[in-house]
PDB file of N, H, CA, C and O in Angstrom:
ATOM      1  N   UNK A   1     -12.925  14.955  95.873  1.00  0.00           N
ATOM      2  CA  UNK A   1     -12.830  16.351  96.267  1.00  0.00           C
ATOM      3  C   UNK A   1     -14.179  16.879  96.740  1.00  0.00           C
ATOM      4  O   UNK A   1     -14.273  17.574  97.752  1.00  0.00           O
ATOM      5  N   UNK A   2     -15.226  16.533  95.984  1.00  0.00           N
ATOM      6  H   UNK A   2     -15.151  15.968  95.162  1.00  0.00           H
ATOM      7  CA  UNK A   2     -16.567  17.001  96.332  1.00  0.00           C
ATOM      8  C   UNK A   2     -17.029  16.398  97.654  1.00  0.00           C
ATOM      9  O   UNK A   2     -17.740  17.046  98.422  1.00  0.00           O
ATOM     10  N   UNK A   3     -16.628  15.164  97.917  1.00  0.00           N
ATOM     11  H   UNK A   3     -16.050  14.637  97.293  1.00  0.00           H
ATOM     12  CA  UNK A   3     -16.987  14.511  99.171  1.00  0.00           C
ATOM     13  C   UNK A   3     -16.339  15.164 100.370  1.00  0.00           C
ATOM     14  O   UNK A   3     -16.816  14.995 101.492  1.00  0.00           O
ATOM     15  N   UNK A   4     -15.276  15.898 100.169  1.00  0.00           N
ATOM     16  H   UNK A   4     -14.888  16.036  99.257  1.00  0.00           H
ATOM     17  CA  UNK A   4     -14.607  16.603 101.254  1.00  0.00           C
ATOM     18  C   UNK A   4     -15.204  17.995 101.464  1.00  0.00           C
ATOM     19  O   UNK A   4     -15.287  18.469 102.597  1.00  0.00           O
ATOM     20  N   UNK A   5     -15.616  18.644 100.390  1.00  0.00           N
ATOM     21  H   UNK A   5     -15.548  18.259  99.469  1.00  0.00           H
ATOM     22  CA  UNK A   5     -16.112  20.021 100.489  1.00  0.00           C
ATOM     23  C   UNK A   5     -17.556  20.120 100.963  1.00  0.00           C
ATOM     24  O   UNK A   5     -17.876  21.008 101.753  1.00  0.00           O
ATOM     25  N   UNK A   6     -18.426  19.244 100.508  1.00  0.00           N
ATOM     26  H   UNK A   6     -18.166  18.523  99.867  1.00  0.00           H
ATOM     27  CA  UNK A   6     -19.838  19.358 100.853  1.00  0.00           C
ATOM     28  C   UNK A   6     -20.113  19.251 102.359  1.00  0.00           C
ATOM     29  O   UNK A   6     -20.919  20.031 102.866  1.00  0.00           O
ATOM     30  N   UNK A   7     -19.495  18.341 103.088  1.00  0.00           N
ATOM     31  H   UNK A   7     -18.840  17.708 102.676  1.00  0.00           H
ATOM     32  CA  UNK A   7     -19.725  18.324 104.539  1.00  0.00           C
ATOM     33  C   UNK A   7     -19.229  19.601 105.221  1.00  0.00           C
ATOM     34  O   UNK A   7     -19.846  20.074 106.176  1.00  0.00           O
ATOM     35  N   UNK A   8     -18.138  20.148 104.743  1.00  0.00           N
ATOM     36  H   UNK A   8     -17.637  19.764 103.968  1.00  0.00           H
ATOM     37  CA  UNK A   8     -17.634  21.390 105.336  1.00  0.00           C
ATOM     38  C   UNK A   8     -18.583  22.558 105.079  1.00  0.00           C
ATOM     39  O   UNK A   8     -18.786  23.404 105.949  1.00  0.00           O
ATOM     40  N   UNK A   9     -19.156  22.598 103.890  1.00  0.00           N
ATOM     41  H   UNK A   9     -18.991  21.911 103.182  1.00  0.00           H
ATOM     42  CA  UNK A   9     -20.117  23.653 103.569  1.00  0.00           C
ATOM     43  C   UNK A   9     -21.372  23.484 104.436  1.00  0.00           C
ATOM     44  O   UNK A   9     -21.937  24.473 104.902  1.00  0.00           O
ATOM     45  N   UNK A  10     -21.802  22.258 104.650  1.00  0.00           N
ATOM     46  H   UNK A  10     -21.343  21.454 104.271  1.00  0.00           H
ATOM     47  CA  UNK A  10     -22.978  21.999 105.488  1.00  0.00           C
ATOM     48  C   UNK A  10     -22.757  22.412 106.925  1.00  0.00           C
ATOM     49  O   UNK A  10     -23.657  22.981 107.543  1.00  0.00           O
ATOM     50  N   UNK A  11     -21.592  22.145 107.473  1.00  0.00           N
ATOM     51  H   UNK A  11     -20.861  21.683 106.972  1.00  0.00           H
ATOM     52  CA  UNK A  11     -21.267  22.545 108.848  1.00  0.00           C
ATOM     53  C   UNK A  11     -21.216  24.064 108.953  1.00  0.00           C
ATOM     54  O   UNK A  11     -21.698  24.625 109.937  1.00  0.00           O
ATOM     55  N   UNK A  12     -20.653  24.728 107.979  1.00  0.00           N
ATOM     56  H   UNK A  12     -20.261  24.272 107.180  1.00  0.00           H
ATOM     57  CA  UNK A  12     -20.581  26.189 107.968  1.00  0.00           C
ATOM     58  C   UNK A  12     -21.984  26.796 107.879  1.00  0.00           C
ATOM     59  O   UNK A  12     -22.282  27.762 108.581  1.00  0.00           O
ATOM     60  N   UNK A  13     -22.841  26.244 107.033  1.00  0.00           N
ATOM     61  H   UNK A  13     -22.600  25.459 106.463  1.00  0.00           H
ATOM     62  CA  UNK A  13     -24.210  26.759 106.905  1.00  0.00           C
ATOM     63  C   UNK A  13     -24.985  26.570 108.206  1.00  0.00           C
ATOM     64  O   UNK A  13     -25.742  27.454 108.606  1.00  0.00           O
ATOM     65  N   UNK A  14     -24.805  25.437 108.865  1.00  0.00           N
ATOM     66  H   UNK A  14     -24.190  24.719 108.540  1.00  0.00           H
ATOM     67  CA  UNK A  14     -25.501  25.189 110.128  1.00  0.00           C
ATOM     68  C   UNK A  14     -25.009  26.136 111.225  1.00  0.00           C
ATOM     69  O   UNK A  14     -25.795  26.551 112.076  1.00  0.00           O
ATOM     70  N   UNK A  15     -23.740  26.476 111.215  1.00  0.00           N
ATOM     71  H   UNK A  15     -23.101  26.139 110.523  1.00  0.00           H
ATOM     72  CA  UNK A  15     -23.194  27.382 112.220  1.00  0.00           C
ATOM     73  C   UNK A  15     -23.687  28.808 112.012  1.00  0.00           C
ATOM     74  O   UNK A  15     -23.836  29.554 112.980  1.00  0.00           O
ATOM     75  N   UNK A  16     -23.940  29.194 110.772  1.00  0.00           N
ATOM     76  H   UNK A  16     -23.819  28.588 109.987  1.00  0.00           H
ATOM     77  CA  UNK A  16     -24.361  30.563 110.485  1.00  0.00           C
ATOM     78  C   UNK A  16     -25.874  30.749 110.514  1.00  0.00           C
ATOM     79  O   UNK A  16     -26.347  31.886 110.515  1.00  0.00           O
ATOM     80  N   UNK A  17     -26.635  29.677 110.537  1.00  0.00           N
ATOM     81  H   UNK A  17     -26.250  28.754 110.536  1.00  0.00           H
ATOM     82  CA  UNK A  17     -28.098  29.771 110.539  1.00  0.00           C
ATOM     83  C   UNK A  17     -28.584  30.398 111.843  1.00  0.00           C
ATOM     84  O   UNK A  17     -27.999  30.178 112.904  1.00  0.00           O
ATOM     85  N   UNK A  18     -29.649  31.174 111.757  1.00  0.00           N
ATOM     86  H   UNK A  18     -30.125  31.353 110.896  1.00  0.00           H
ATOM     87  CA  UNK A  18     -30.203  31.826 112.941  1.00  0.00           C
ATOM     88  C   UNK A  18     -30.870  30.781 113.842  1.00  0.00           C
ATOM     89  O   UNK A  18     -31.711  30.014 113.373  1.00  0.00           O
ATOM     90  N   UNK A  19     -30.508  30.743 115.123  1.00  0.00           N
ATOM     91  H   UNK A  19     -29.825  31.367 115.504  1.00  0.00           H
ATOM     92  CA  UNK A  19     -31.100  29.765 116.026  1.00  0.00           C
ATOM     93  C   UNK A  19     -32.484  30.214 116.512  1.00  0.00           C
ATOM     94  O   UNK A  19     -32.814  31.399 116.472  1.00  0.00           O
ATOM     95  N   UNK A  20     -33.273  29.264 116.965  1.00  0.00           N
ATOM     96  H   UNK A  20     -33.006  28.301 116.998  1.00  0.00           H
ATOM     97  CA  UNK A  20     -34.546  29.584 117.588  1.00  0.00           C
ATOM     98  C   UNK A  20     -35.711  29.706 116.624  1.00  0.00           C
ATOM     99  O   UNK A  20     -35.574  29.500 115.418  1.00  0.00           O
ATOM    100  N   UNK A  21     -36.856  30.046 117.185  1.00  0.00           N
ATOM    101  H   UNK A  21     -36.968  30.214 118.164  1.00  0.00           H
ATOM    102  CA  UNK A  21     -38.085  30.191 116.416  1.00  0.00           C
ATOM    103  C   UNK A  21     -38.216  31.624 115.907  1.00  0.00           C
ATOM    104  O   UNK A  21     -37.688  32.547 116.527  1.00  0.00           O
ATOM    105  N   UNK A  22     -38.907  31.820 114.797  1.00  0.00           N
ATOM    106  H   UNK A  22     -39.336  31.070 114.294  1.00  0.00           H
ATOM    107  CA  UNK A  22     -39.154  33.182 114.331  1.00  0.00           C
ATOM    108  C   UNK A  22     -40.103  33.888 115.296  1.00  0.00           C
ATOM    109  O   UNK A  22     -40.863  33.225 116.001  1.00  0.00           O
ATOM    110  N   UNK A  23     -40.073  35.222 115.341  1.00  0.00           N
ATOM    111  H   UNK A  23     -39.456  35.760 114.768  1.00  0.00           H
ATOM    112  CA  UNK A  23     -40.977  35.939 116.246  1.00  0.00           C
ATOM    113  C   UNK A  23     -42.427  35.795 115.787  1.00  0.00           C
ATOM    114  O   UNK A  23     -42.686  35.599 114.600  1.00  0.00           O
ATOM    115  N   UNK A  24     -43.377  35.891 116.728  1.00  0.00           N
ATOM    116  H   UNK A  24     -43.167  36.051 117.692  1.00  0.00           H
ATOM    117  CA  UNK A  24     -44.787  35.777 116.341  1.00  0.00           C
ATOM    118  C   UNK A  24     -45.234  37.002 115.546  1.00  0.00           C
ATOM    119  O   UNK A  24     -44.618  38.062 115.658  1.00  0.00           O
ATOM    120  N   UNK A  25     -46.282  36.877 114.753  1.00  0.00           N
ATOM    121  H   UNK A  25     -46.782  36.016 114.661  1.00  0.00           H
ATOM    122  CA  UNK A  25     -46.795  38.018 114.005  1.00  0.00           C
ATOM    123  C   UNK A  25     -47.246  39.141 114.944  1.00  0.00           C
ATOM    124  O   UNK A  25     -47.520  38.907 116.121  1.00  0.00           O
ATOM    125  N   UNK A  26     -47.317  40.340 114.416  1.00  0.00           N
ATOM    126  H   UNK A  26     -47.095  40.530 113.460  1.00  0.00           H
ATOM    127  CA  UNK A  26     -47.705  41.499 115.211  1.00  0.00           C
ATOM    128  C   UNK A  26     -49.119  41.308 115.769  1.00  0.00           C
ATOM    129  O   UNK A  26     -50.022  40.886 115.048  1.00  0.00           O
ATOM    130  N   UNK A  27     -49.303  41.617 117.040  1.00  0.00           N
ATOM    131  H   UNK A  27     -48.569  41.960 117.626  1.00  0.00           H
ATOM    132  CA  UNK A  27     -50.599  41.485 117.685  1.00  0.00           C
ATOM    133  C   UNK A  27     -50.863  40.111 118.259  1.00  0.00           C
ATOM    134  O   UNK A  27     -51.941  39.861 118.798  1.00  0.00           O
ATOM    135  N   UNK A  28     -49.891  39.211 118.152  1.00  0.00           N
ATOM    136  H   UNK A  28     -49.015  39.414 117.715  1.00  0.00           H
ATOM    137  CA  UNK A  28     -50.057  37.869 118.704  1.00  0.00           C
ATOM    138  C   UNK A  28     -48.945  37.573 119.705  1.00  0.00           C
ATOM    139  O   UNK A  28     -47.954  38.297 119.797  1.00  0.00           O
ATOM    140  N   UNK A  29     -49.135  36.510 120.437  1.00  0.00           N
ATOM    141  H   UNK A  29     -49.940  35.922 120.362  1.00  0.00           H
ATOM    142  CA  UNK A  29     -48.172  36.089 121.445  1.00  0.00           C
ATOM    143  C   UNK A  29     -47.884  34.606 121.241  1.00  0.00           C
ATOM    144  O   UNK A  29     -48.816  33.826 121.043  1.00  0.00           O
ATOM    145  N   UNK A  30     -46.630  34.203 121.284  1.00  0.00           N
ATOM    146  H   UNK A  30     -45.873  34.837 121.445  1.00  0.00           H
ATOM    147  CA  UNK A  30     -46.261  32.799 121.155  1.00  0.00           C
ATOM    148  C   UNK A  30     -46.438  32.120 122.509  1.00  0.00           C
ATOM    149  O   UNK A  30     -45.887  32.574 123.512  1.00  0.00           O
ATOM    150  N   UNK A  31     -47.203  31.039 122.537  1.00  0.00           N
ATOM    151  H   UNK A  31     -47.651  30.671 121.722  1.00  0.00           H
ATOM    152  CA  UNK A  31     -47.463  30.296 123.771  1.00  0.00           C
ATOM    153  C   UNK A  31     -47.224  28.810 123.533  1.00  0.00           C
ATOM    154  O   UNK A  31     -47.196  28.335 122.398  1.00  0.00           O
ATOM    155  N   UNK A  32     -47.053  28.093 124.639  1.00  0.00           N
ATOM    156  H   UNK A  32     -47.076  28.478 125.562  1.00  0.00           H
ATOM    157  CA  UNK A  32     -46.891  26.641 124.608  1.00  0.00           C
ATOM    158  C   UNK A  32     -47.945  26.048 125.532  1.00  0.00           C
ATOM    159  O   UNK A  32     -48.073  26.469 126.681  1.00  0.00           O
ATOM    160  N   UNK A  33     -48.691  25.086 125.042  1.00  0.00           N
ATOM    161  H   UNK A  33     -48.588  24.744 124.108  1.00  0.00           H
ATOM    162  CA  UNK A  33     -49.740  24.448 125.836  1.00  0.00           C
ATOM    163  C   UNK A  33     -49.105  23.713 127.022  1.00  0.00           C
ATOM    164  O   UNK A  33     -48.140  22.969 126.845  1.00  0.00           O
ATOM    165  N   UNK A  34     -49.646  23.920 128.233  1.00  0.00           N
ATOM    166  H   UNK A  34     -50.429  24.525 128.376  1.00  0.00           H
ATOM    167  CA  UNK A  34     -49.064  23.243 129.405  1.00  0.00           C
ATOM    168  C   UNK A  34     -49.343  21.737 129.439  1.00  0.00           C
ATOM    169  O   UNK A  34     -48.645  21.005 130.141  1.00  0.00           O
ATOM    170  N   UNK A  35     -50.339  21.265 128.702  1.00  0.00           N
ATOM    171  H   UNK A  35     -50.905  21.859 128.131  1.00  0.00           H
ATOM    172  CA  UNK A  35     -50.663  19.840 128.716  1.00  0.00           C
ATOM    173  C   UNK A  35     -49.881  19.059 127.663  1.00  0.00           C
ATOM    174  O   UNK A  35     -49.283  18.027 127.969  1.00  0.00           O
ATOM    175  N   UNK A  36     -49.885  19.555 126.412  1.00  0.00           N
ATOM    176  H   UNK A  36     -50.370  20.393 126.163  1.00  0.00           H
ATOM    177  CA  UNK A  36     -49.307  18.755 125.324  1.00  0.00           C
ATOM    178  C   UNK A  36     -48.057  19.386 124.694  1.00  0.00           C
ATOM    179  O   UNK A  36     -47.468  18.794 123.789  1.00  0.00           O
ATOM    180  N   UNK A  37     -47.647  20.557 125.148  1.00  0.00           N
ATOM    181  H   UNK A  37     -48.125  21.038 125.883  1.00  0.00           H
ATOM    182  CA  UNK A  37     -46.450  21.261 124.661  1.00  0.00           C
ATOM    183  C   UNK A  37     -46.535  21.716 123.210  1.00  0.00           C
ATOM    184  O   UNK A  37     -45.505  21.937 122.572  1.00  0.00           O
ATOM    185  N   UNK A  38     -47.751  21.860 122.679  1.00  0.00           N
ATOM    186  H   UNK A  38     -48.587  21.681 123.197  1.00  0.00           H
ATOM    187  CA  UNK A  38     -47.920  22.360 121.318  1.00  0.00           C
ATOM    188  C   UNK A  38     -47.650  23.867 121.296  1.00  0.00           C
ATOM    189  O   UNK A  38     -48.129  24.603 122.159  1.00  0.00           O
ATOM    190  N   UNK A  39     -46.886  24.315 120.311  1.00  0.00           N
ATOM    191  H   UNK A  39     -46.497  23.717 119.610  1.00  0.00           H
ATOM    192  CA  UNK A  39     -46.595  25.734 120.158  1.00  0.00           C
ATOM    193  C   UNK A  39     -47.633  26.360 119.236  1.00  0.00           C
ATOM    194  O   UNK A  39     -48.027  25.763 118.234  1.00  0.00           O
ATOM    195  N   UNK A  40     -48.074  27.571 119.583  1.00  0.00           N
ATOM    196  H   UNK A  40     -47.754  28.056 120.397  1.00  0.00           H
ATOM    197  CA  UNK A  40     -49.030  28.286 118.740  1.00  0.00           C
ATOM    198  C   UNK A  40     -48.974  29.771 119.028  1.00  0.00           C
ATOM    199  O   UNK A  40     -48.477  30.195 120.072  1.00  0.00           O
ATOM    200  N   UNK A  41     -49.487  30.560 118.094  1.00  0.00           N
ATOM    201  H   UNK A  41     -49.891  30.216 117.247  1.00  0.00           H
ATOM    202  CA  UNK A  41     -49.591  32.001 118.248  1.00  0.00           C
ATOM    203  C   UNK A  41     -51.042  32.336 118.554  1.00  0.00           C
ATOM    204  O   UNK A  41     -51.946  31.878 117.854  1.00  0.00           O
ATOM    205  N   UNK A  42     -51.272  33.134 119.598  1.00  0.00           N
ATOM    206  H   UNK A  42     -50.538  33.505 120.167  1.00  0.00           H
ATOM    207  CA  UNK A  42     -52.626  33.518 119.978  1.00  0.00           C
ATOM    208  C   UNK A  42     -52.731  35.034 120.022  1.00  0.00           C
ATOM    209  O   UNK A  42     -51.735  35.734 120.209  1.00  0.00           O
ATOM    210  N   UNK A  43     -53.947  35.529 119.849  1.00  0.00           N
ATOM    211  H   UNK A  43     -54.756  34.960 119.697  1.00  0.00           H
ATOM    212  CA  UNK A  43     -54.213  36.956 119.888  1.00  0.00           C
ATOM    213  C   UNK A  43     -53.890  37.500 121.281  1.00  0.00           C
ATOM    214  O   UNK A  43     -54.359  36.959 122.283  1.00  0.00           O
ATOM    215  N   UNK A  44     -53.100  38.553 121.347  1.00  0.00           N
ATOM    216  H   UNK A  44     -52.719  38.993 120.533  1.00  0.00           H
ATOM    217  CA  UNK A  44     -52.678  39.121 122.626  1.00  0.00           C
ATOM    218  C   UNK A  44     -53.819  39.755 123.397  1.00  0.00           C
ATOM    219  O   UNK A  44     -53.745  39.864 124.621  1.00  0.00           O
ATOM    220  N   UNK A  45     -54.872  40.176 122.715  1.00  0.00           N
ATOM    221  H   UNK A  45     -54.932  40.087 121.720  1.00  0.00           H
ATOM    222  CA  UNK A  45     -55.962  40.880 123.390  1.00  0.00           C
ATOM    223  C   UNK A  45     -56.970  39.932 124.045  1.00  0.00           C
ATOM    224  O   UNK A  45     -57.833  40.393 124.792  1.00  0.00           O
ATOM    225  N   UNK A  46     -56.890  38.637 123.791  1.00  0.00           N
ATOM    226  H   UNK A  46     -56.189  38.262 123.185  1.00  0.00           H
ATOM    227  CA  UNK A  46     -57.841  37.683 124.353  1.00  0.00           C
ATOM    228  C   UNK A  46     -57.426  37.273 125.766  1.00  0.00           C
ATOM    229  O   UNK A  46     -56.234  37.248 126.074  1.00  0.00           O
ATOM    230  N   UNK A  47     -58.403  36.950 126.637  1.00  0.00           N
ATOM    231  H   UNK A  47     -59.371  36.971 126.387  1.00  0.00           H
ATOM    232  CA  UNK A  47     -58.067  36.538 128.006  1.00  0.00           C
ATOM    233  C   UNK A  47     -57.544  35.105 128.091  1.00  0.00           C
ATOM    234  O   UNK A  47     -57.003  34.713 129.125  1.00  0.00           O
ATOM    235  N   UNK A  48     -57.695  34.319 127.029  1.00  0.00           N
ATOM    236  H   UNK A  48     -58.135  34.637 126.189  1.00  0.00           H
ATOM    237  CA  UNK A  48     -57.229  32.931 127.032  1.00  0.00           C
ATOM    238  C   UNK A  48     -57.293  32.359 125.632  1.00  0.00           C
ATOM    239  O   UNK A  48     -57.620  33.060 124.674  1.00  0.00           O
ATOM    240  N   UNK A  49     -56.979  31.084 125.524  1.00  0.00           N
ATOM    241  H   UNK A  49     -56.714  30.514 126.302  1.00  0.00           H
ATOM    242  CA  UNK A  49     -57.003  30.415 124.224  1.00  0.00           C
ATOM    243  C   UNK A  49     -57.333  28.946 124.411  1.00  0.00           C
ATOM    244  O   UNK A  49     -57.231  28.411 125.515  1.00  0.00           O
ATOM    245  N   UNK A  50     -57.727  28.300 123.326  1.00  0.00           N
ATOM    246  H   UNK A  50     -57.809  28.734 122.429  1.00  0.00           H
ATOM    247  CA  UNK A  50     -57.947  26.866 123.320  1.00  0.00           C
ATOM    248  C   UNK A  50     -56.854  26.230 122.482  1.00  0.00           C
ATOM    249  O   UNK A  50     -56.642  26.632 121.338  1.00  0.00           O
ATOM    250  N   UNK A  51     -56.161  25.250 123.026  1.00  0.00           N
ATOM    251  H   UNK A  51     -56.333  24.924 123.956  1.00  0.00           H
ATOM    252  CA  UNK A  51     -55.083  24.575 122.317  1.00  0.00           C
ATOM    253  C   UNK A  51     -55.647  23.889 121.075  1.00  0.00           C
ATOM    254  O   UNK A  51     -56.679  23.221 121.143  1.00  0.00           O
ATOM    255  N   UNK A  52     -54.982  24.052 119.967  1.00  0.00           N
ATOM    256  H   UNK A  52     -54.143  24.595 119.912  1.00  0.00           H
ATOM    257  CA  UNK A  52     -55.429  23.461 118.708  1.00  0.00           C
ATOM    258  C   UNK A  52     -55.280  21.943 118.711  1.00  0.00           C
ATOM    259  O   UNK A  52     -55.964  21.252 117.955  1.00  0.00           O
ATOM    260  N   UNK A  53     -54.400  21.424 119.548  1.00  0.00           N
ATOM    261  H   UNK A  53     -53.845  21.985 120.162  1.00  0.00           H
ATOM    262  CA  UNK A  53     -54.119  19.982 119.511  1.00  0.00           C
ATOM    263  C   UNK A  53     -54.942  19.199 120.538  1.00  0.00           C
ATOM    264  O   UNK A  53     -55.596  18.218 120.182  1.00  0.00           O
ATOM    265  N   UNK A  54     -54.917  19.617 121.800  1.00  0.00           N
ATOM    266  H   UNK A  54     -54.385  20.413 122.089  1.00  0.00           H
ATOM    267  CA  UNK A  54     -55.596  18.843 122.845  1.00  0.00           C
ATOM    268  C   UNK A  54     -56.887  19.503 123.325  1.00  0.00           C
ATOM    269  O   UNK A  54     -57.592  18.937 124.160  1.00  0.00           O
ATOM    270  N   UNK A  55     -57.208  20.696 122.808  1.00  0.00           N
ATOM    271  H   UNK A  55     -56.636  21.156 122.129  1.00  0.00           H
ATOM    272  CA  UNK A  55     -58.449  21.414 123.117  1.00  0.00           C
ATOM    273  C   UNK A  55     -58.559  21.879 124.563  1.00  0.00           C
ATOM    274  O   UNK A  55     -59.667  22.110 125.048  1.00  0.00           O
ATOM    275  N   UNK A  56     -57.437  22.023 125.261  1.00  0.00           N
ATOM    276  H   UNK A  56     -56.537  21.835 124.867  1.00  0.00           H
ATOM    277  CA  UNK A  56     -57.429  22.535 126.623  1.00  0.00           C
ATOM    278  C   UNK A  56     -57.650  24.039 126.600  1.00  0.00           C
ATOM    279  O   UNK A  56     -57.016  24.745 125.816  1.00  0.00           O
ATOM    280  N   UNK A  57     -58.554  24.542 127.462  1.00  0.00           N
ATOM    281  H   UNK A  57     -59.069  23.967 128.098  1.00  0.00           H
ATOM    282  CA  UNK A  57     -58.771  25.978 127.599  1.00  0.00           C
ATOM    283  C   UNK A  57     -57.742  26.523 128.592  1.00  0.00           C
ATOM    284  O   UNK A  57     -57.693  26.085 129.741  1.00  0.00           O
ATOM    285  N   UNK A  58     -56.925  27.472 128.150  1.00  0.00           N
ATOM    286  H   UNK A  58     -56.964  27.828 127.216  1.00  0.00           H
ATOM    287  CA  UNK A  58     -55.838  27.994 128.963  1.00  0.00           C
ATOM    288  C   UNK A  58     -56.000  29.498 129.122  1.00  0.00           C
ATOM    289  O   UNK A  58     -56.094  30.196 128.113  1.00  0.00           O
ATOM    290  N   UNK A  59     -56.038  30.035 130.350  1.00  0.00           N
ATOM    291  H   UNK A  59     -55.961  29.467 131.170  1.00  0.00           H
ATOM    292  CA  UNK A  59     -56.084  31.484 130.524  1.00  0.00           C
ATOM    293  C   UNK A  59     -54.701  32.079 130.284  1.00  0.00           C
ATOM    294  O   UNK A  59     -53.687  31.460 130.605  1.00  0.00           O
ATOM    295  N   UNK A  60     -54.668  33.286 129.718  1.00  0.00           N
ATOM    296  H   UNK A  60     -55.492  33.789 129.457  1.00  0.00           H
ATOM    297  CA  UNK A  60     -53.397  33.983 129.507  1.00  0.00           C
ATOM    298  C   UNK A  60     -53.103  34.863 130.718  1.00  0.00           C
ATOM    299  O   UNK A  60     -53.937  35.678 131.114  1.00  0.00           O
ATOM    300  N   UNK A  61     -51.940  34.703 131.296  1.00  0.00           N
ATOM    301  H   UNK A  61     -51.263  34.041 130.974  1.00  0.00           H
ATOM    302  CA  UNK A  61     -51.514  35.582 132.389  1.00  0.00           C
ATOM    303  C   UNK A  61     -50.935  36.850 131.825  1.00  0.00           C
ATOM    304  O   UNK A  61     -50.111  36.802 130.912  1.00  0.00           O
ATOM    305  N   UNK A  62     -51.341  37.968 132.338  1.00  0.00           N
ATOM    306  H   UNK A  62     -52.010  38.008 133.080  1.00  0.00           H
ATOM    307  CA  UNK A  62     -50.861  39.243 131.800  1.00  0.00           C
ATOM    308  C   UNK A  62     -49.817  39.843 132.673  1.00  0.00           C
ATOM    309  O   UNK A  62     -49.302  40.920 132.370  1.00  0.00           O
TER     310      UNK A  62
END
């Protein structure tokens, strides 16, 4: 009986879970590095950022 119910509960939980990434903190912007596709949050007031993973300097388009 338990082997029948647990998969159904798992499918229901996956269907009800919120999709996507959480929003970035206030005052920041979510960006993706164009070279390595690393996701990060950067300060919105800065003209650019340095990727934490590949160290590429990327200007922010406003």
